[in-house]
CHARMM internal coordinates of N, CA and C (Angstrom, degrees):
IC EDIT
DIST 1 N 1 CA 1.4467
DIST 1 CA 1 C 1.5361
ANGL 1 N 1 CA 1 C 109.01
DIST 1 C 2 N 1.3088
ANGL 1 CA 1 C 2 N 115.39
DIHE 1 N 1 CA 1 C 2 N 142.86
DIST 2 N 2 CA 1.4552
ANGL 1 C 2 N 2 CA 120.74
DIHE 1 CA 1 C 2 N 2 CA -179.35
DIST 2 CA 2 C 1.5223
ANGL 2 N 2 CA 2 C 110.92
DIHE 1 C 2 N 2 CA 2 C -76.80
DIST 2 C 3 N 1.3258
ANGL 2 CA 2 C 3 N 116.17
DIHE 2 N 2 CA 2 C 3 N 139.39
DIST 3 N 3 CA 1.4576
ANGL 2 C 3 N 3 CA 118.15
DIHE 2 CA 2 C 3 N 3 CA 171.93
DIST 3 CA 3 C 1.5187
ANGL 3 N 3 CA 3 C 108.39
DIHE 2 C 3 N 3 CA 3 C -92.09
DIST 3 C 4 N 1.3155
ANGL 3 CA 3 C 4 N 116.55
DIHE 3 N 3 CA 3 C 4 N 176.76
DIST 4 N 4 CA 1.4680
ANGL 3 C 4 N 4 CA 121.23
DIHE 3 CA 3 C 4 N 4 CA -174.81
DIST 4 CA 4 C 1.5296
ANGL 4 N 4 CA 4 C 112.30
DIHE 3 C 4 N 4 CA 4 C -60.26
DIST 4 C 5 N 1.3478
ANGL 4 CA 4 C 5 N 116.80
DIHE 4 N 4 CA 4 C 5 N -38.26
DIST 5 N 5 CA 1.4631
ANGL 4 C 5 N 5 CA 119.87
DIHE 4 CA 4 C 5 N 5 CA -178.88
DIST 5 CA 5 C 1.5325
ANGL 5 N 5 CA 5 C 110.49
DIHE 4 C 5 N 5 CA 5 C -66.60
DIST 5 C 6 N 1.3302
ANGL 5 CA 5 C 6 N 116.79
DIHE 5 N 5 CA 5 C 6 N -41.17
DIST 6 N 6 CA 1.4623
ANGL 5 C 6 N 6 CA 119.95
DIHE 5 CA 5 C 6 N 6 CA 178.80
DIST 6 CA 6 C 1.5288
ANGL 6 N 6 CA 6 C 111.10
DIHE 5 C 6 N 6 CA 6 C -65.46
DIST 6 C 7 N 1.3260
ANGL 6 CA 6 C 7 N 116.26
DIHE 6 N 6 CA 6 C 7 N -40.27
DIST 7 N 7 CA 1.4605
ANGL 6 C 7 N 7 CA 120.44
DIHE 6 CA 6 C 7 N 7 CA 178.42
DIST 7 CA 7 C 1.5308
ANGL 7 N 7 CA 7 C 110.37
DIHE 6 C 7 N 7 CA 7 C -64.24
DIST 7 C 8 N 1.3195
ANGL 7 CA 7 C 8 N 116.55
DIHE 7 N 7 CA 7 C 8 N -44.02
DIST 8 N 8 CA 1.4651
ANGL 7 C 8 N 8 CA 121.02
DIHE 7 CA 7 C 8 N 8 CA 178.21
DIST 8 CA 8 C 1.5258
ANGL 8 N 8 CA 8 C 110.18
DIHE 7 C 8 N 8 CA 8 C -62.05
DIST 8 C 9 N 1.3098
ANGL 8 CA 8 C 9 N 116.45
DIHE 8 N 8 CA 8 C 9 N -43.30
DIST 9 N 9 CA 1.4609
ANGL 8 C 9 N 9 CA 121.23
DIHE 8 CA 8 C 9 N 9 CA 179.92
DIST 9 CA 9 C 1.5294
ANGL 9 N 9 CA 9 C 110.39
DIHE 8 C 9 N 9 CA 9 C -60.46
DIST 9 C 10 N 1.3291
ANGL 9 CA 9 C 10 N 117.65
DIHE 9 N 9 CA 9 C 10 N -43.03
DIST 10 N 10 CA 1.4633
ANGL 9 C 10 N 10 CA 121.57
DIHE 9 CA 9 C 10 N 10 CA 178.95
DIST 10 CA 10 C 1.5308
ANGL 10 N 10 CA 10 C 111.27
DIHE 9 C 10 N 10 CA 10 C -65.45
DIST 10 C 11 N 1.3268
ANGL 10 CA 10 C 11 N 116.77
DIHE 10 N 10 CA 10 C 11 N -41.82
DIST 11 N 11 CA 1.4663
ANGL 10 C 11 N 11 CA 120.81
DIHE 10 CA 10 C 11 N 11 CA 179.29
DIST 11 CA 11 C 1.5285
ANGL 11 N 11 CA 11 C 110.85
DIHE 10 C 11 N 11 CA 11 C -65.34
DIST 11 C 12 N 1.3300
ANGL 11 CA 11 C 12 N 116.32
DIHE 11 N 11 CA 11 C 12 N -41.29
DIST 12 N 12 CA 1.4688
ANGL 11 C 12 N 12 CA 121.10
DIHE 11 CA 11 C 12 N 12 CA 178.24
DIST 12 CA 12 C 1.5234
ANGL 12 N 12 CA 12 C 109.95
DIHE 11 C 12 N 12 CA 12 C -63.71
DIST 12 C 13 N 1.3270
ANGL 12 CA 12 C 13 N 117.07
DIHE 12 N 12 CA 12 C 13 N -45.23
DIST 13 N 13 CA 1.4648
ANGL 12 C 13 N 13 CA 120.94
DIHE 12 CA 12 C 13 N 13 CA -178.86
DIST 13 CA 13 C 1.5311
ANGL 13 N 13 CA 13 C 110.86
DIHE 12 C 13 N 13 CA 13 C -60.84
DIST 13 C 14 N 1.3208
ANGL 13 CA 13 C 14 N 117.05
DIHE 13 N 13 CA 13 C 14 N -42.59
DIST 14 N 14 CA 1.4658
ANGL 13 C 14 N 14 CA 120.77
DIHE 13 CA 13 C 14 N 14 CA 179.82
DIST 14 CA 14 C 1.5272
ANGL 14 N 14 CA 14 C 110.84
DIHE 13 C 14 N 14 CA 14 C -64.89
DIST 14 C 15 N 1.3288
ANGL 14 CA 14 C 15 N 117.37
DIHE 14 N 14 CA 14 C 15 N -45.15
DIST 15 N 15 CA 1.4659
ANGL 14 C 15 N 15 CA 121.23
DIHE 14 CA 14 C 15 N 15 CA -179.53
DIST 15 CA 15 C 1.5291
ANGL 15 N 15 CA 15 C 110.41
DIHE 14 C 15 N 15 CA 15 C -66.49
DIST 15 C 16 N 1.3223
ANGL 15 CA 15 C 16 N 116.60
DIHE 15 N 15 CA 15 C 16 N -40.52
DIST 16 N 16 CA 1.4623
ANGL 15 C 16 N 16 CA 120.74
DIHE 15 CA 15 C 16 N 16 CA 179.45
DIST 16 CA 16 C 1.5288
ANGL 16 N 16 CA 16 C 109.66
DIHE 15 C 16 N 16 CA 16 C -61.93
DIST 16 C 17 N 1.3162
ANGL 16 CA 16 C 17 N 116.88
DIHE 16 N 16 CA 16 C 17 N -44.07
DIST 17 N 17 CA 1.4568
ANGL 16 C 17 N 17 CA 121.34
DIHE 16 CA 16 C 17 N 17 CA 179.23
DIST 17 CA 17 C 1.5354
ANGL 17 N 17 CA 17 C 110.46
DIHE 16 C 17 N 17 CA 17 C -61.77
DIST 17 C 18 N 1.3255
ANGL 17 CA 17 C 18 N 116.37
DIHE 17 N 17 CA 17 C 18 N -42.99
DIST 18 N 18 CA 1.4616
ANGL 17 C 18 N 18 CA 121.61
DIHE 17 CA 17 C 18 N 18 CA 178.57
DIST 18 CA 18 C 1.5351
ANGL 18 N 18 CA 18 C 110.94
DIHE 17 C 18 N 18 CA 18 C -61.46
DIST 18 C 19 N 1.3245
ANGL 18 CA 18 C 19 N 116.76
DIHE 18 N 18 CA 18 C 19 N -45.59
DIST 19 N 19 CA 1.4657
ANGL 18 C 19 N 19 CA 120.61
DIHE 18 CA 18 C 19 N 19 CA -179.13
DIST 19 CA 19 C 1.5274
ANGL 19 N 19 CA 19 C 111.43
DIHE 18 C 19 N 19 CA 19 C -67.98
DIST 19 C 20 N 1.3264
ANGL 19 CA 19 C 20 N 117.19
DIHE 19 N 19 CA 19 C 20 N -37.39
DIST 20 N 20 CA 1.4614
ANGL 19 C 20 N 20 CA 119.93
DIHE 19 CA 19 C 20 N 20 CA 178.46
DIST 20 CA 20 C 1.5289
ANGL 20 N 20 CA 20 C 110.94
DIHE 19 C 20 N 20 CA 20 C -65.82
DIST 20 C 21 N 1.3281
ANGL 20 CA 20 C 21 N 117.14
DIHE 20 N 20 CA 20 C 21 N -37.57
DIST 21 N 21 CA 1.4598
ANGL 20 C 21 N 21 CA 120.88
DIHE 20 CA 20 C 21 N 21 CA 177.30
DIST 21 CA 21 C 1.5313
ANGL 21 N 21 CA 21 C 110.16
DIHE 20 C 21 N 21 CA 21 C -65.14
DIST 21 C 22 N 1.3183
ANGL 21 CA 21 C 22 N 116.83
DIHE 21 N 21 CA 21 C 22 N -42.35
DIST 22 N 22 CA 1.4598
ANGL 21 C 22 N 22 CA 121.28
DIHE 21 CA 21 C 22 N 22 CA 178.39
DIST 22 CA 22 C 1.5353
ANGL 22 N 22 CA 22 C 110.24
DIHE 21 C 22 N 22 CA 22 C -64.67
DIST 22 C 23 N 1.3346
ANGL 22 CA 22 C 23 N 116.32
DIHE 22 N 22 CA 22 C 23 N -40.01
DIST 23 N 23 CA 1.4634
ANGL 22 C 23 N 23 CA 121.22
DIHE 22 CA 22 C 23 N 23 CA 178.27
DIST 23 CA 23 C 1.5283
ANGL 23 N 23 CA 23 C 110.63
DIHE 22 C 23 N 23 CA 23 C -61.39
DIST 23 C 24 N 1.3147
ANGL 23 CA 23 C 24 N 116.12
DIHE 23 N 23 CA 23 C 24 N -43.05
DIST 24 N 24 CA 1.4628
ANGL 23 C 24 N 24 CA 120.57
DIHE 23 CA 23 C 24 N 24 CA 178.64
DIST 24 CA 24 C 1.5244
ANGL 24 N 24 CA 24 C 110.43
DIHE 23 C 24 N 24 CA 24 C -63.58
DIST 24 C 25 N 1.3107
ANGL 24 CA 24 C 25 N 117.07
DIHE 24 N 24 CA 24 C 25 N -41.41
DIST 25 N 25 CA 1.4596
ANGL 24 C 25 N 25 CA 121.98
DIHE 24 CA 24 C 25 N 25 CA 177.95
DIST 25 CA 25 C 1.5339
ANGL 25 N 25 CA 25 C 110.79
DIHE 24 C 25 N 25 CA 25 C -61.95
DIST 25 C 26 N 1.3307
ANGL 25 CA 25 C 26 N 116.38
DIHE 25 N 25 CA 25 C 26 N -44.08
DIST 26 N 26 CA 1.4661
ANGL 25 C 26 N 26 CA 120.71
DIHE 25 CA 25 C 26 N 26 CA -179.33
DIST 26 CA 26 C 1.5275
ANGL 26 N 26 CA 26 C 112.45
DIHE 25 C 26 N 26 CA 26 C -69.24
DIST 26 C 27 N 1.3206
ANGL 26 CA 26 C 27 N 116.65
DIHE 26 N 26 CA 26 C 27 N -26.17
DIST 27 N 27 CA 1.4631
ANGL 26 C 27 N 27 CA 120.30
DIHE 26 CA 26 C 27 N 27 CA -179.56
DIST 27 CA 27 C 1.5229
ANGL 27 N 27 CA 27 C 111.68
DIHE 26 C 27 N 27 CA 27 C -63.73
DIST 27 C 28 N 1.3212
ANGL 27 CA 27 C 28 N 116.45
DIHE 27 N 27 CA 27 C 28 N -26.00
DIST 28 N 28 CA 1.4607
ANGL 27 C 28 N 28 CA 120.31
DIHE 27 CA 27 C 28 N 28 CA 179.73
DIST 28 CA 28 C 1.5269
ANGL 28 N 28 CA 28 C 112.36
DIHE 27 C 28 N 28 CA 28 C -83.22
DIST 28 C 29 N 1.3091
ANGL 28 CA 28 C 29 N 116.93
DIHE 28 N 28 CA 28 C 29 N -9.34
DIST 29 N 29 CA 1.4616
ANGL 28 C 29 N 29 CA 122.30
DIHE 28 CA 28 C 29 N 29 CA -177.33
DIST 29 CA 29 C 1.5251
ANGL 29 N 29 CA 29 C 109.19
DIHE 28 C 29 N 29 CA 29 C -100.81
DIST 29 C 30 N 1.3131
ANGL 29 CA 29 C 30 N 116.66
DIHE 29 N 29 CA 29 C 30 N 122.69
DIST 30 N 30 CA 1.4636
ANGL 29 C 30 N 30 CA 120.98
DIHE 29 CA 29 C 30 N 30 CA -175.72
DIST 30 CA 30 C 1.5204
ANGL 30 N 30 CA 30 C 114.94
DIHE 29 C 30 N 30 CA 30 C -91.17
DIST 30 C 31 N 1.3232
ANGL 30 CA 30 C 31 N 117.56
DIHE 30 N 30 CA 30 C 31 N -1.15
DIST 31 N 31 CA 1.4647
ANGL 30 C 31 N 31 CA 119.39
DIHE 30 CA 30 C 31 N 31 CA -178.37
DIST 31 CA 31 C 1.5339
ANGL 31 N 31 CA 31 C 110.96
DIHE 30 C 31 N 31 CA 31 C -68.19
DIST 31 C 32 N 1.3177
ANGL 31 CA 31 C 32 N 114.82
DIHE 31 N 31 CA 31 C 32 N 152.49
DIST 32 N 32 CA 1.4635
ANGL 31 C 32 N 32 CA 120.56
DIHE 31 CA 31 C 32 N 32 CA -179.06
DIST 32 CA 32 C 1.5256
ANGL 32 N 32 CA 32 C 111.23
DIHE 31 C 32 N 32 CA 32 C -60.66
DIST 32 C 33 N 1.3093
ANGL 32 CA 32 C 33 N 116.99
DIHE 32 N 32 CA 32 C 33 N -40.73
DIST 33 N 33 CA 1.4679
ANGL 32 C 33 N 33 CA 120.84
DIHE 32 CA 32 C 33 N 33 CA 178.44
DIST 33 CA 33 C 1.5303
ANGL 33 N 33 CA 33 C 111.03
DIHE 32 C 33 N 33 CA 33 C -59.46
DIST 33 C 34 N 1.3174
ANGL 33 CA 33 C 34 N 116.29
DIHE 33 N 33 CA 33 C 34 N -40.98
DIST 34 N 34 CA 1.4617
ANGL 33 C 34 N 34 CA 120.83
DIHE 33 CA 33 C 34 N 34 CA 178.50
DIST 34 CA 34 C 1.5287
ANGL 34 N 34 CA 34 C 110.42
DIHE 33 C 34 N 34 CA 34 C -66.99
DIST 34 C 35 N 1.3200
ANGL 34 CA 34 C 35 N 116.64
DIHE 34 N 34 CA 34 C 35 N -39.16
DIST 35 N 35 CA 1.4763
ANGL 34 C 35 N 35 CA 119.68
DIHE 34 CA 34 C 35 N 35 CA 178.20
DIST 35 CA 35 C 1.5148
ANGL 35 N 35 CA 35 C 110.76
DIHE 34 C 35 N 35 CA 35 C -63.39
DIST 35 C 36 N 1.3339
ANGL 35 CA 35 C 36 N 116.95
DIHE 35 N 35 CA 35 C 36 N -41.25
DIST 36 N 36 CA 1.4614
ANGL 35 C 36 N 36 CA 120.34
DIHE 35 CA 35 C 36 N 36 CA 177.94
DIST 36 CA 36 C 1.5221
ANGL 36 N 36 CA 36 C 111.39
DIHE 35 C 36 N 36 CA 36 C -63.78
DIST 36 C 37 N 1.3167
ANGL 36 CA 36 C 37 N 116.67
DIHE 36 N 36 CA 36 C 37 N -43.29
DIST 37 N 37 CA 1.4675
ANGL 36 C 37 N 37 CA 121.00
DIHE 36 CA 36 C 37 N 37 CA 177.84
DIST 37 CA 37 C 1.5280
ANGL 37 N 37 CA 37 C 110.58
DIHE 36 C 37 N 37 CA 37 C -63.66
DIST 37 C 38 N 1.3287
ANGL 37 CA 37 C 38 N 115.51
DIHE 37 N 37 CA 37 C 38 N -40.39
DIST 38 N 38 CA 1.4656
ANGL 37 C 38 N 38 CA 120.40
DIHE 37 CA 37 C 38 N 38 CA 178.93
DIST 38 CA 38 C 1.5258
ANGL 38 N 38 CA 38 C 110.38
DIHE 37 C 38 N 38 CA 38 C -62.56
DIST 38 C 39 N 1.3255
ANGL 38 CA 38 C 39 N 117.28
DIHE 38 N 38 CA 38 C 39 N -42.54
DIST 39 N 39 CA 1.4632
ANGL 38 C 39 N 39 CA 121.11
DIHE 38 CA 38 C 39 N 39 CA 179.12
DIST 39 CA 39 C 1.5312
ANGL 39 N 39 CA 39 C 111.32
DIHE 38 C 39 N 39 CA 39 C -62.57
DIST 39 C 40 N 1.3347
ANGL 39 CA 39 C 40 N 116.26
DIHE 39 N 39 CA 39 C 40 N -39.91
DIST 40 N 40 CA 1.4691
ANGL 39 C 40 N 40 CA 120.26
DIHE 39 CA 39 C 40 N 40 CA 178.81
DIST 40 CA 40 C 1.5212
ANGL 40 N 40 CA 40 C 111.21
DIHE 39 C 40 N 40 CA 40 C -66.53
DIST 40 C 41 N 1.3360
ANGL 40 CA 40 C 41 N 116.42
DIHE 40 N 40 CA 40 C 41 N -41.99
DIST 41 N 41 CA 1.4668
ANGL 40 C 41 N 41 CA 119.78
DIHE 40 CA 40 C 41 N 41 CA 178.15
DIST 41 CA 41 C 1.5217
ANGL 41 N 41 CA 41 C 111.17
DIHE 40 C 41 N 41 CA 41 C -64.11
DIST 41 C 42 N 1.3152
ANGL 41 CA 41 C 42 N 115.92
DIHE 41 N 41 CA 41 C 42 N -42.06
DIST 42 N 42 CA 1.4694
ANGL 41 C 42 N 42 CA 120.44
DIHE 41 CA 41 C 42 N 42 CA 178.95
DIST 42 CA 42 C 1.5294
ANGL 42 N 42 CA 42 C 109.91
DIHE 41 C 42 N 42 CA 42 C -61.17
DIST 42 C 43 N 1.3173
ANGL 42 CA 42 C 43 N 117.09
DIHE 42 N 42 CA 42 C 43 N -41.00
DIST 43 N 43 CA 1.4651
ANGL 42 C 43 N 43 CA 120.82
DIHE 42 CA 42 C 43 N 43 CA 178.51
DIST 43 CA 43 C 1.5335
ANGL 43 N 43 CA 43 C 110.66
DIHE 42 C 43 N 43 CA 43 C -63.97
DIST 43 C 44 N 1.3282
ANGL 43 CA 43 C 44 N 117.60
DIHE 43 N 43 CA 43 C 44 N -39.47
DIST 44 N 44 CA 1.4643
ANGL 43 C 44 N 44 CA 121.18
DIHE 43 CA 43 C 44 N 44 CA 178.45
DIST 44 CA 44 C 1.5284
ANGL 44 N 44 CA 44 C 110.52
DIHE 43 C 44 N 44 CA 44 C -64.30
DIST 44 C 45 N 1.3225
ANGL 44 CA 44 C 45 N 116.41
DIHE 44 N 44 CA 44 C 45 N -42.25
DIST 45 N 45 CA 1.4626
ANGL 44 C 45 N 45 CA 120.02
DIHE 44 CA 44 C 45 N 45 CA 179.18
DIST 45 CA 45 C 1.5300
ANGL 45 N 45 CA 45 C 110.99
DIHE 44 C 45 N 45 CA 45 C -68.28
DIST 45 C 46 N 1.3230
ANGL 45 CA 45 C 46 N 117.11
DIHE 45 N 45 CA 45 C 46 N -37.18
DIST 46 N 46 CA 1.4645
ANGL 45 C 46 N 46 CA 120.76
DIHE 45 CA 45 C 46 N 46 CA 176.60
DIST 46 CA 46 C 1.5316
ANGL 46 N 46 CA 46 C 110.57
DIHE 45 C 46 N 46 CA 46 C -64.67
DIST 46 C 47 N 1.3277
ANGL 46 CA 46 C 47 N 116.24
DIHE 46 N 46 CA 46 C 47 N -39.45
DIST 47 N 47 CA 1.4639
ANGL 46 C 47 N 47 CA 120.55
DIHE 46 CA 46 C 47 N 47 CA 177.29
DIST 47 CA 47 C 1.5287
ANGL 47 N 47 CA 47 C 110.04
DIHE 46 C 47 N 47 CA 47 C -61.29
DIST 47 C 48 N 1.3218
ANGL 47 CA 47 C 48 N 116.40
DIHE 47 N 47 CA 47 C 48 N -42.72
DIST 48 N 48 CA 1.4626
ANGL 47 C 48 N 48 CA 120.57
DIHE 47 CA 47 C 48 N 48 CA 178.15
DIST 48 CA 48 C 1.5215
ANGL 48 N 48 CA 48 C 110.68
DIHE 47 C 48 N 48 CA 48 C -60.19
DIST 48 C 49 N 1.3154
ANGL 48 CA 48 C 49 N 116.36
DIHE 48 N 48 CA 48 C 49 N -48.70
DIST 49 N 49 CA 1.4667
ANGL 48 C 49 N 49 CA 120.08
DIHE 48 CA 48 C 49 N 49 CA -179.57
DIST 49 CA 49 C 1.5223
ANGL 49 N 49 CA 49 C 111.45
DIHE 48 C 49 N 49 CA 49 C -60.52
DIST 49 C 50 N 1.3181
ANGL 49 CA 49 C 50 N 116.94
DIHE 49 N 49 CA 49 C 50 N -37.78
DIST 50 N 50 CA 1.4629
ANGL 49 C 50 N 50 CA 120.58
DIHE 49 CA 49 C 50 N 50 CA 177.06
DIST 50 CA 50 C 1.5243
ANGL 50 N 50 CA 50 C 111.60
DIHE 49 C 50 N 50 CA 50 C -62.93
DIST 50 C 51 N 1.3262
ANGL 50 CA 50 C 51 N 116.47
DIHE 50 N 50 CA 50 C 51 N -40.40
DIST 51 N 51 CA 1.4663
ANGL 50 C 51 N 51 CA 120.37
DIHE 50 CA 50 C 51 N 51 CA 179.10
DIST 51 CA 51 C 1.5251
ANGL 51 N 51 CA 51 C 112.25
DIHE 50 C 51 N 51 CA 51 C -68.88
DIST 51 C 52 N 1.3251
ANGL 51 CA 51 C 52 N 116.56
DIHE 51 N 51 CA 51 C 52 N -25.78
DIST 52 N 52 CA 1.4725
ANGL 51 C 52 N 52 CA 120.62
DIHE 51 CA 51 C 52 N 52 CA -177.45
DIST 52 CA 52 C 1.5268
ANGL 52 N 52 CA 52 C 113.09
DIHE 51 C 52 N 52 CA 52 C -100.75
DIST 52 C 53 N 1.3220
ANGL 52 CA 52 C 53 N 117.05
DIHE 52 N 52 CA 52 C 53 N 12.66
DIST 53 N 53 CA 1.4713
ANGL 52 C 53 N 53 CA 119.90
DIHE 52 CA 52 C 53 N 53 CA -174.08
DIST 53 CA 53 C 1.5276
ANGL 53 N 53 CA 53 C 113.53
DIHE 52 C 53 N 53 CA 53 C -59.47
DIST 53 C 54 N 1.3392
ANGL 53 CA 53 C 54 N 117.96
DIHE 53 N 53 CA 53 C 54 N -28.42
DIST 54 N 54 CA 1.4641
ANGL 53 C 54 N 54 CA 120.69
DIHE 53 CA 53 C 54 N 54 CA 179.61
DIST 54 CA 54 C 1.5241
ANGL 54 N 54 CA 54 C 112.85
DIHE 53 C 54 N 54 CA 54 C -90.41
DIST 54 C 55 N 1.3264
ANGL 54 CA 54 C 55 N 117.18
DIHE 54 N 54 CA 54 C 55 N -3.29
DIST 55 N 55 CA 1.4575
ANGL 54 C 55 N 55 CA 121.77
DIHE 54 CA 54 C 55 N 55 CA 178.15
DIST 55 CA 55 C 1.5221
ANGL 55 N 55 CA 55 C 112.64
DIHE 54 C 55 N 55 CA 55 C 88.06
DIST 55 C 56 N 1.2957
ANGL 55 CA 55 C 56 N 114.76
DIHE 55 N 55 CA 55 C 56 N 167.01
DIST 56 N 56 CA 1.4644
ANGL 55 C 56 N 56 CA 121.53
DIHE 55 CA 55 C 56 N 56 CA -177.56
DIST 56 CA 56 C 1.5219
ANGL 56 N 56 CA 56 C 111.93
DIHE 55 C 56 N 56 CA 56 C -70.74
DIST 56 C 57 N 1.3180
ANGL 56 CA 56 C 57 N 117.55
DIHE 56 N 56 CA 56 C 57 N -32.09
DIST 57 N 57 CA 1.4645
ANGL 56 C 57 N 57 CA 120.58
DIHE 56 CA 56 C 57 N 57 CA -176.30
DIST 57 CA 57 C 1.5239
ANGL 57 N 57 CA 57 C 112.39
DIHE 56 C 57 N 57 CA 57 C -69.07
DIST 57 C 58 N 1.3157
ANGL 57 CA 57 C 58 N 117.24
DIHE 57 N 57 CA 57 C 58 N -26.01
DIST 58 N 58 CA 1.4663
ANGL 57 C 58 N 58 CA 121.28
DIHE 57 CA 57 C 58 N 58 CA -177.76
DIST 58 CA 58 C 1.5267
ANGL 58 N 58 CA 58 C 112.17
DIHE 57 C 58 N 58 CA 58 C -106.95
DIST 58 C 59 N 1.3226
ANGL 58 CA 58 C 59 N 116.36
DIHE 58 N 58 CA 58 C 59 N 19.47
DIST 59 N 59 CA 1.4547
ANGL 58 C 59 N 59 CA 120.79
DIHE 58 CA 58 C 59 N 59 CA -176.58
DIST 59 CA 59 C 1.5257
ANGL 59 N 59 CA 59 C 111.10
DIHE 58 C 59 N 59 CA 59 C -72.14
DIST 59 C 60 N 1.3239
ANGL 59 CA 59 C 60 N 115.26
DIHE 59 N 59 CA 59 C 60 N 124.37
DIST 60 N 60 CA 1.4643
ANGL 59 C 60 N 60 CA 120.92
DIHE 59 CA 59 C 60 N 60 CA 177.97
DIST 60 CA 60 C 1.5267
ANGL 60 N 60 CA 60 C 109.55
DIHE 59 C 60 N 60 CA 60 C -87.24
DIST 60 C 61 N 1.3236
ANGL 60 CA 60 C 61 N 115.31
DIHE 60 N 60 CA 60 C 61 N 171.19
DIST 61 N 61 CA 1.4651
ANGL 60 C 61 N 61 CA 119.75
DIHE 60 CA 60 C 61 N 61 CA 176.34
DIST 61 CA 61 C 1.5287
ANGL 61 N 61 CA 61 C 110.66
DIHE 60 C 61 N 61 CA 61 C -63.53
DIST 61 C 62 N 1.3331
ANGL 61 CA 61 C 62 N 116.55
DIHE 61 N 61 CA 61 C 62 N -34.84
DIST 62 N 62 CA 1.4592
ANGL 61 C 62 N 62 CA 120.64
DIHE 61 CA 61 C 62 N 62 CA 178.24
DIST 62 CA 62 C 1.5213
ANGL 62 N 62 CA 62 C 112.09
DIHE 61 C 62 N 62 CA 62 C -63.94
DIST 62 C 63 N 1.3219
ANGL 62 CA 62 C 63 N 116.48
DIHE 62 N 62 CA 62 C 63 N -41.26
DIST 63 N 63 CA 1.4622
ANGL 62 C 63 N 63 CA 120.65
DIHE 62 CA 62 C 63 N 63 CA 178.29
DIST 63 CA 63 C 1.5312
ANGL 63 N 63 CA 63 C 109.50
DIHE 62 C 63 N 63 CA 63 C -68.21
DIST 63 C 64 N 1.3125
ANGL 63 CA 63 C 64 N 116.86
DIHE 63 N 63 CA 63 C 64 N -40.34
DIST 64 N 64 CA 1.4679
ANGL 63 C 64 N 64 CA 120.16
DIHE 63 CA 63 C 64 N 64 CA 177.64
DIST 64 CA 64 C 1.5252
ANGL 64 N 64 CA 64 C 110.44
DIHE 63 C 64 N 64 CA 64 C -59.64
DIST 64 C 65 N 1.3195
ANGL 64 CA 64 C 65 N 116.99
DIHE 64 N 64 CA 64 C 65 N -40.37
DIST 65 N 65 CA 1.4621
ANGL 64 C 65 N 65 CA 121.07
DIHE 64 CA 64 C 65 N 65 CA 178.11
DIST 65 CA 65 C 1.5299
ANGL 65 N 65 CA 65 C 110.37
DIHE 64 C 65 N 65 CA 65 C -64.38
DIST 65 C 66 N 1.3408
ANGL 65 CA 65 C 66 N 116.94
DIHE 65 N 65 CA 65 C 66 N -41.49
DIST 66 N 66 CA 1.4681
ANGL 65 C 66 N 66 CA 120.80
DIHE 65 CA 65 C 66 N 66 CA 177.65
DIST 66 CA 66 C 1.5273
ANGL 66 N 66 CA 66 C 110.64
DIHE 65 C 66 N 66 CA 66 C -62.51
DIST 66 C 67 N 1.3273
ANGL 66 CA 66 C 67 N 116.17
DIHE 66 N 66 CA 66 C 67 N -40.43
DIST 67 N 67 CA 1.4614
ANGL 66 C 67 N 67 CA 120.04
DIHE 66 CA 66 C 67 N 67 CA -179.61
DIST 67 CA 67 C 1.5274
ANGL 67 N 67 CA 67 C 111.18
DIHE 66 C 67 N 67 CA 67 C -67.14
DIST 67 C 68 N 1.3219
ANGL 67 CA 67 C 68 N 117.13
DIHE 67 N 67 CA 67 C 68 N -40.31
DIST 68 N 68 CA 1.4630
ANGL 67 C 68 N 68 CA 120.15
DIHE 67 CA 67 C 68 N 68 CA 176.80
DIST 68 CA 68 C 1.5318
ANGL 68 N 68 CA 68 C 110.36
DIHE 67 C 68 N 68 CA 68 C -63.33
DIST 68 C 69 N 1.3237
ANGL 68 CA 68 C 69 N 116.13
DIHE 68 N 68 CA 68 C 69 N -40.15
DIST 69 N 69 CA 1.4626
ANGL 68 C 69 N 69 CA 120.28
DIHE 68 CA 68 C 69 N 69 CA 177.11
DIST 69 CA 69 C 1.5274
ANGL 69 N 69 CA 69 C 110.10
DIHE 68 C 69 N 69 CA 69 C -64.45
DIST 69 C 70 N 1.3252
ANGL 69 CA 69 C 70 N 116.62
DIHE 69 N 69 CA 69 C 70 N -41.43
DIST 70 N 70 CA 1.4560
ANGL 69 C 70 N 70 CA 121.29
DIHE 69 CA 69 C 70 N 70 CA 177.86
DIST 70 CA 70 C 1.5197
ANGL 70 N 70 CA 70 C 110.42
DIHE 69 C 70 N 70 CA 70 C -59.08
DIST 70 C 71 N 1.3179
ANGL 70 CA 70 C 71 N 116.79
DIHE 70 N 70 CA 70 C 71 N -43.49
DIST 71 N 71 CA 1.4646
ANGL 70 C 71 N 71 CA 120.12
DIHE 70 CA 70 C 71 N 71 CA 177.55
DIST 71 CA 71 C 1.5195
ANGL 71 N 71 CA 71 C 111.59
DIHE 70 C 71 N 71 CA 71 C -61.10
DIST 71 C 72 N 1.3241
ANGL 71 CA 71 C 72 N 116.33
DIHE 71 N 71 CA 71 C 72 N -44.49
DIST 72 N 72 CA 1.4666
ANGL 71 C 72 N 72 CA 120.66
DIHE 71 CA 71 C 72 N 72 CA -179.65
DIST 72 CA 72 C 1.5267
ANGL 72 N 72 CA 72 C 111.25
DIHE 71 C 72 N 72 CA 72 C -62.73
DIST 72 C 73 N 1.3243
ANGL 72 CA 72 C 73 N 116.86
DIHE 72 N 72 CA 72 C 73 N -40.41
DIST 73 N 73 CA 1.4655
ANGL 72 C 73 N 73 CA 121.42
DIHE 72 CA 72 C 73 N 73 CA -178.38
DIST 73 CA 73 C 1.5247
ANGL 73 N 73 CA 73 C 112.70
DIHE 72 C 73 N 73 CA 73 C -76.07
DIST 73 C 74 N 1.3201
ANGL 73 CA 73 C 74 N 117.21
DIHE 73 N 73 CA 73 C 74 N -18.11
DIST 74 N 74 CA 1.4489
ANGL 73 C 74 N 74 CA 121.17
DIHE 73 CA 73 C 74 N 74 CA -177.62
DIST 74 CA 74 C 1.5158
ANGL 74 N 74 CA 74 C 112.08
DIHE 73 C 74 N 74 CA 74 C -85.52
DIST 74 C 75 N 1.3049
ANGL 74 CA 74 C 75 N 117.45
DIHE 74 N 74 CA 74 C 75 N -7.49
DIST 75 N 75 CA 1.4790
ANGL 74 C 75 N 75 CA 120.12
DIHE 74 CA 74 C 75 N 75 CA -179.04
DIST 75 CA 75 C 1.5069
ANGL 75 N 75 CA 75 C 111.37
DIHE 74 C 75 N 75 CA 75 C -82.32
END
COOR INIT
IC SEED 1 N 1 CA 1 C
IC BUILD
């Protein structure tokens, strides 16, 4: 059975993959609106990487809360 950290990790991986696919799609679009959306997506992915800088094994409850918030805000 999955524990909370494994479930969070799976949810993060799925959302990250979705955002990366959208980022790749927007990269082919030269319109200003697409560039703005691309910049926002890149910032969201950078925020995720910053939260995971210590890795999953050293994740504190505070980081887990930030990641859950990140997931909620990414929808």
